[in-house]
N, C-alpha and C positions, 0 to 999 in steps of 0.2 A: 780520770779516764785517760789522760795523756800518758801518765806513768804506766798504765797497763799496756797501752799501745807500744810504748818504747820497749817495755820488757818483752812483750811478745815478738817484736821485731828483732831484738837482740837474740832471743832464743832461736828464732828461725834462722838467723845468720849463723849461729853455732851449728845448727843442723845442716845448713848448706856447706859449711867448712868440713864437717864430717862426711858429707856426700862426696865432696871433691876428693877426700882422702880414701874413698872407696867403701865405706860402711854401707851395707845393703839396706839396713833399716833407715838410714838417713836418705838414701836415694829414693826409697819407696815413699817416705814422708814428703820429700820435696816434690815428687811427681804427683802425689795426692793433692797437695796444696796448690800446685800449678794447675791441676785439672779443675779444682773448684773455682779458681780464678777465671779460667777459660769458660767454664759453664756459666758463671755469672755474667761475663762479658757477652757471650752469645745470646743469652736471654735478654739482656739489655738492648742489644742491637736488633733482635727480632721484635721486641716491643716497639722500638722506634719505627721500624719499617711498617709494622702492622698499623700503628697509630697514624702514620703518614698516609698509608693507603686508605684507611677508613675516613680520614679527613678529606682526602682527594676524591674518593668515590661517593662518599656521603651515604645517607640512609634515608629512604622515603618515609618510613614509619618505624618508630621504636616500639618494641613489644612491651606490653603491660603485664604484670604478674597478678594473678587472681589470688583471692584469699585461700583457695583450696590448693595452691601450688602450681596451677596451670599457667599457660602463657596465651595471651590473646593480642590481636593486632591493635585494638583500641579499647578504652574502658567501656564503650557503649556496646561492645560485642557480647556482654554478659546477658543481655536481654534477648528474648526470643524474637524472631522476625514478626513484625506486625504488632508487637506490644509497645505500649507507651512507657518510657521510663518514668519512675516516680519523680515528682517535683520536690525540691527541697525547701 
């Protein structure tokens, strides 16, 4: 795995050298790779921000998923009002 990483890094450095020399294909490839790196970094930062806000604000109830694919606030919500849930 390390050998593959070193090889890819060396090939990308060659692309960067050709981009500095003015080849348009190398410039486009360099911009594309840099854009992918920025996208991954932004997604990572947004995940950290959202996770911190979620931990800070908290949640009073977590939704439960039903067998039919719906969402309910609690597992007991599947029963009609006034009915007694079956005992196990």
